[in-house]
C-alpha positions in Angstrom: -39.4 35.9 10.6 -41.8 38.9 9.7 -44.1 38.8 7.2 -42.3 40.4 4.3 -39.8 37.9 4.6 -42.4 35.0 5.1 -43.8 36.2 1.6 -40.4 36.1 0.0 -40.0 32.4 1.5 -43.0 30.9 -0.1 -42.9 33.0 -3.5 -38.7 31.6 -3.9 -40.5 28.1 -2.4 -43.3 28.5 -5.7 -41.0 30.1 -8.2 -38.1 26.8 -7.3 -41.1 24.1 -7.8 -42.8 25.4 -10.3 -38.9 25.5 -12.3 -38.8 21.8 -11.7 -42.3 20.9 -12.7 -41.3 22.8 -16.1 -38.7 20.5 -16.3 -40.9 17.4 -16.6 -43.0 18.8 -18.8 -39.5 19.0 -20.9 -38.1 16.1 -21.1 -41.2 15.4 -23.0 -42.5 18.8 -25.3 -39.3 20.7 -27.1 -39.1 24.0 -27.6 -42.7 25.9 -26.8 -41.3 27.9 -23.5 -43.8 30.6 -24.4 -47.1 28.3 -25.1 -45.4 26.5 -21.3 -44.7 29.3 -19.7 -48.4 30.9 -19.8 -49.9 27.6 -19.5 -48.5 27.9 -15.6 -49.3 31.1 -15.4 -53.2 30.1 -15.9 -53.3 27.4 -13.8 -51.9 29.3 -10.7 -54.1 32.3 -11.4 -57.1 29.4 -12.0 -57.8 30.7 -15.2 -58.9 28.5 -19.1 -56.6 28.1 -21.8 -57.3 28.0 -25.5 -55.1 26.2 -27.3 -55.0 28.0 -31.1 -52.5 26.1 -33.2 -52.2 24.0 -37.2 -52.3 19.7 -36.1 -49.5 18.1 -35.3 -48.1 20.8 -32.5 -47.9 19.1 -29.4 -50.8 20.5 -28.1 -52.5 17.8 -27.0 -49.7 16.3 -25.7 -48.7 19.2 -23.7 -51.4 19.1 -21.7 -51.6 15.8 -21.6 -47.9 15.6 -20.1 -49.0 18.8 -17.8 -51.4 17.0 -16.4 -49.1 14.0 -15.8 -47.3 16.3 -13.8 -49.9 17.7 -11.4 -51.9 15.2 -8.7 -55.5 15.8 -9.1 -58.0 14.3 -11.7 -57.6 14.2 -15.4 -60.0 13.8 -18.6 -59.9 14.1 -22.2 -63.3 14.7 -24.5 -62.9 14.8 -28.1 -65.1 17.4 -29.5 -67.2 16.1 -32.4 -70.2 17.2 -34.7 -72.7 14.1 -33.1 -71.8 15.4 -29.1 -74.4 16.5 -26.9 -75.1 18.3 -23.8 -74.8 15.5 -21.4 -72.2 14.2 -22.9 -69.9 16.2 -20.6 -71.9 17.4 -18.4 -73.5 14.1 -17.1 -77.5 12.6 -17.1 -80.6 11.4 -15.5 -80.9 7.6 -16.1 -83.9 5.8 -15.7 -82.7 2.3 -13.5 -85.9 -0.3 -14.6 -84.6 -2.7 -11.8 -85.4 -0.2 -9.3 -88.1 1.8 -11.2 -85.9 5.4 -10.5 -83.9 7.8 -11.9 -79.9 8.3 -11.2 -77.8 11.1 -12.0 -74.6 10.0 -13.9 -71.8 12.5 -13.8 -70.7 13.3 -17.0 -66.5 13.4 -17.6 -66.2 17.8 -16.8 -66.0 16.5 -13.1 -62.2 16.3 -12.9 -59.8 19.2 -12.1 -58.2 19.1 -15.2 -60.3 18.9 -18.3 -58.6 18.6 -21.8 -61.5 19.9 -24.3 -59.5 18.6 -27.7 -60.7 19.9 -30.6 -63.0 22.4 -29.1 -65.1 23.9 -31.8 -65.9 20.5 -34.1 -68.7 20.6 -32.0 -72.2 22.8 -32.1 -72.9 25.8 -29.8 -74.8 24.0 -28.0 -72.0 21.4 -26.6 -70.1 24.3 -26.2 -72.4 26.0 -24.0 -72.8 23.7 -21.8 -69.2 24.1 -21.2 -70.5 27.7 -19.8 -72.2 27.0 -16.1 -68.9 25.4 -15.3 -66.4 27.1 -16.4 -68.1 30.2 -14.6 -69.4 28.6 -11.6 -67.6 24.9 -11.2 -71.0 24.2 -10.8 -73.1 21.6 -12.9 -77.1 21.6 -12.8 -78.8 17.9 -13.9 -82.1 17.8 -12.9 -82.4 20.4 -11.0 -80.4 19.4 -8.3 -76.8 21.9 -8.4 -73.0 19.3 -8.2 -69.8 20.8 -7.5 -66.7 19.7 -9.0 -63.2 19.2 -7.6 -61.4 22.4 -6.9 -59.5 23.1 -8.6 -60.5 22.6 -12.3 -59.1 24.3 -15.0 -60.2 23.6 -18.6 -57.3 23.6 -21.7 -58.9 23.3 -24.7 -57.3 23.2 -28.3 -58.7 24.5 -31.4 -57.7 23.6 -35.5 -57.2 27.5 -37.0 -57.2 26.1 -40.5 -60.1 23.8 -41.2 -64.2 25.3 -41.8 -65.4 22.5 -42.8 -67.4 21.1 -39.8 -65.9 23.2 -37.2 -68.3 26.0 -35.2 -67.3 28.9 -33.8 -67.0 29.5 -30.2 -69.6 31.3 -28.9 -68.5 35.1 -27.2 -69.9 34.5 -24.7 -68.0 30.8 -23.9 -64.2 33.2 -25.5 -64.9 35.2 -22.8 -64.2 33.1 -19.7 -60.9 31.9 -20.8 -58.0 33.9 -19.6 -56.2 33.0 -22.2 -55.9 32.3 -26.0 -52.8 31.3 -26.5 -51.5 30.6 -30.6 -48.7 27.7 -31.2 -47.1 29.0 -34.0 -44.4 25.8 -35.4 -40.9 25.0 -34.1 -37.7 26.2 -35.0 -35.6 23.8 -37.2 -33.5 22.9 -34.4 -36.1 22.1 -32.2 -38.3 20.2 -35.5 -35.1 18.1 -35.2 -34.8 17.6 -31.3 -38.6 15.8 -31.7 -38.1 14.1 -34.6 -34.5 12.2 -32.8 -36.8 11.9 -29.5 -39.7 10.0 -31.7 -37.2 7.5 -32.3 -36.6 6.2 -28.9 -38.2 5.0 -26.3 -40.9 8.2 -25.0 -40.1 9.6 -21.5 -42.5 9.0 -18.3 -42.5 11.9 -16.8 -43.3 11.5 -12.9 -45.7 14.1 -10.0 -43.9 16.8 -8.9 -46.6 19.3 -8.3 -49.5 18.0 -6.0 -52.9 19.8 -5.7 -52.0 20.7 -2.2 -49.1 22.6 -3.5 -50.6 24.3 -6.3 -52.6 25.6 -3.9 -50.1 26.9 -1.5 -48.0 28.4 -4.8 -51.2 29.7 -6.2 -51.3 31.5 -2.8 -48.0 32.9 -3.3 -48.6 34.3 -6.0 -51.7 36.5 -4.4 -48.8 38.1 -2.6 -47.2 39.5 -5.5 -47.5 43.4 -4.9 -49.8 45.3 -7.4 -49.0 49.2 -8.3 -52.2 51.2 -9.0 -49.7 52.5 -12.0 -49.7 49.0 -13.3 -53.4 48.3 -12.4 -54.3 52.0 -14.5 -51.9 50.5 -17.4 -53.8 47.3 -17.8 -56.9 48.8 -18.0 -56.2 51.5 -20.3 -55.2 48.7 -23.0 -58.7 47.4 -22.0 -60.4 51.2 -23.0 -58.2 51.3 -26.0 -60.0 48.8 -27.7 -62.7 50.0 -26.6 -62.3 53.8 -26.9 -59.7 53.7 -29.5 -59.8 57.7 -30.8 -59.5 58.8 -27.1 -56.1 56.7 -26.7 -55.2 58.1 -30.6 -56.2 55.4 -32.6 -59.2 56.8 -34.1 -58.5 54.9 -37.5 -58.5 52.0 -36.2 -61.7 52.6 -34.8 -63.8 51.2 -37.8 -61.5 47.8 -36.8 -63.3 46.9 -33.7 -66.5 45.6 -33.3 -66.4 45.8 -29.8 -63.9 45.6 -27.3 -62.4 43.6 -24.5 -64.9 42.9 -21.9 -63.9 43.9 -18.4 -63.0 40.2 -17.6 -59.9 41.2 -19.9 -57.8 43.3 -17.2 -58.7 41.3 -14.3 -56.9 38.7 -15.9 -54.2 40.7 -16.7 -53.4 42.0 -13.4 -54.0 38.3 -12.1 -51.8 36.5 -14.4 -49.1 39.3 -14.6 -49.0 38.6 -10.7 -48.0 35.0 -11.2 -45.7 35.8 -13.9 -43.8 38.2 -12.3 -43.7 35.4 -9.7 -42.3 32.6 -12.0 -39.5 36.1 -13.3 -38.8 35.8 -9.4 -39.9 39.4 -8.5 -42.4 39.8 -5.8 -44.0 42.7 -8.1 -45.6 43.3 -11.4 -43.8 45.9 -13.2 -45.4 47.3 -17.2 -43.1 44.3 -18.9 -44.8 41.4 -17.2 -48.6 43.1 -18.1 -47.8 44.0 -22.5 -45.6 40.5 -22.7 -49.1 39.1 -21.6 -51.9 41.6 -23.4 -51.9 39.6 -26.5 -52.3 36.4 -24.9 -55.5 38.3 -22.3 -57.3 40.2 -24.7 -57.1 38.4 -28.7 -59.9 36.5 -28.1 -61.9 39.7 -26.1 -61.9 42.0 -29.4 -64.6 41.1 -32.0 -63.3 42.8 -34.9 -65.6 44.5 -37.7 -66.5 43.4 -40.7 -63.9 46.0 -42.6 -60.9 43.6 -40.5 -62.4 41.0 -41.5 -62.6 41.6 -45.3 -59.1 43.7 -45.4 -57.8 40.8 -43.1 -56.4 42.3 -40.2 -55.9 40.6 -37.4 -56.1 41.0 -33.2 -52.8 40.4 -32.1 -52.3 43.5 -35.5 -54.1 46.0 -33.4 -52.9 44.9 -30.2 -49.5 45.9 -31.7 -50.9 49.4 -32.2 -52.5 49.3 -28.7 -49.3 48.7 -26.9 -47.1 51.3 -29.3 -50.2 54.0 -28.8 -50.9 53.0 -24.8 -47.9 54.7 -22.4 -46.4 52.9 -19.5 -46.4 54.1 -16.5 -43.4 56.2 -15.3 -42.5 54.0 -12.6 -41.9 50.4 -13.5 -39.8 49.3 -10.0 -41.6 49.3 -6.6 -39.9 49.3 -3.7 -41.7 48.0 0.0 -41.3 51.9 1.0 -43.8 52.8 -1.3 -46.9 51.0 0.9 -49.6 53.7 -0.2 -48.8 53.4 -3.6 -49.5 49.1 -3.6 -53.2 47.7 -3.3 -53.4 43.6 -3.0 -55.4 42.6 -5.8 -57.7 40.6 -4.9 
């Protein structure tokens, strides 16, 4: 078996396993197909996720169900205004019986961390996650402790309340690979939710171990990314920083700061996993377009003019997607190795 056939086999195994995991999750979660797909994309891409939606849309239940389907450890932190950083990362505790200090590690030492209603804690608590989200480690009393890998933060927040909430620091928001907006279910889906609530809750089984998750993430890395696809992702991000250069001068006053370089990096990595889920060994522009809003919306800082006019980041991204041309050649073949790079 040559290298190409081996890579194809790994991708098929990964796709089949992820579809099985998705089936288990859907035994509990009705609808929300786009959210579930993007959660799986983030897991394989190794990125953190911010879920935003009004209460009652099964954000917390989705994350709990996902963690039950996956192997590994799971912790939940309910963010409240009285939390302190030590409640997350841990602290040094004095033991009178020994006359010394011992380190008590916090709940962030797990594989999958649910940060529920993350915007209800003050900035100093939210910022305590910065080091562990970026470096997968925590420093307590001058000693560094590594968290188990993989380490994924899945945070939820409620957008409709301002009392008792705190905006997330921009530096922390940028660490999230995606910000997923969770919408209301359709009438049919909501009827199914109500119907399921009348019976016993479904019991999901673990279908993906951590070893499987690592292997499937490695399979995603065999998905080919064309230089044009990379250029398209970079152009979308650049259009949020320099709109006038892309024929979007009218939206320039609405953007204070555009997407950081983490935007196109995350977009390409996520598109590679999405292509795997869709049964392809290469990325096309549709993969990038479909994920652009989720990866870029939280990286755009709106100006005062935009906020006063009620303009949203998604509306600006619609203009960007309409203005930035897609690559001319969307379909790759294995006969063009010079035009293909493996995104690392």
